[in-house]
N, C-alpha and C positions, 0 to 999 in steps of 0.2 A: 656152412661156415657159421658156427655159433659164436656169439660175442659175450662170454662170461655170464651167461644166464644160469649156468649150472649151479653156482654157489654164490648167491648174492651176499651172504654173510661174509664170505672171504673178501668180496669186492668192497664191502663197507669197511671192513677192518683195514684193508689196504688204503682206502681213501682217508680214513681217520688218521692213520699213521702219517700220511702225506700232509694232511691238514695240521697235525701237531708239529711236524717239522717246519712247515711254513710259519706257523705261529711262533715257534721258538726263534726263528730268524727275525721276524717282525719285532718281537720283544727285545731281542739283542740290539737291534737298530734303535728302538725307542729309548733304550737306556743310555744311548750316547748323547752327550751334551749338544753336539753339532753334527749335522750330516752333510756330506759332500753332495753335489748335484747328482752324481751317479748313485749314491746311497738313497737319496730321495726318490729317484726313479725306480730303484730296486724296491723300496718300501711300497710304492704305489703299485708296482707289478705284483709283488707278493700278496698284497691285500686283495687284489683282483683275483689272483689264483686261489686264495683262501675261500673267497665267496663262491667261486666256481666249484671248488671241492665240496663245500657245504651244500650247494644245490644238488650236486651229484649224489651225495650221501642221503639227503632228504628224498630224492627221487627214488633211490634204491630201497630205502626204508618204507616209503609209501607203497611201492610195488609189492613188498613182502607182506604188508598188512592188509592189502586189498582183497 
């Protein structure tokens, strides 16, 4: 049972696309003058997800250059 080790470049591309989508939503929320409590929770969750994606990307990139 292999876990996406076959093509790390594809994995990085997928993670980058997901990171960009999260970033777009964060930017959308940041442009609003006021956020509801739900939107503030969403913003916090999205930022955590972005950081996790970035960590995954850096991990895959580091593996590719080692």
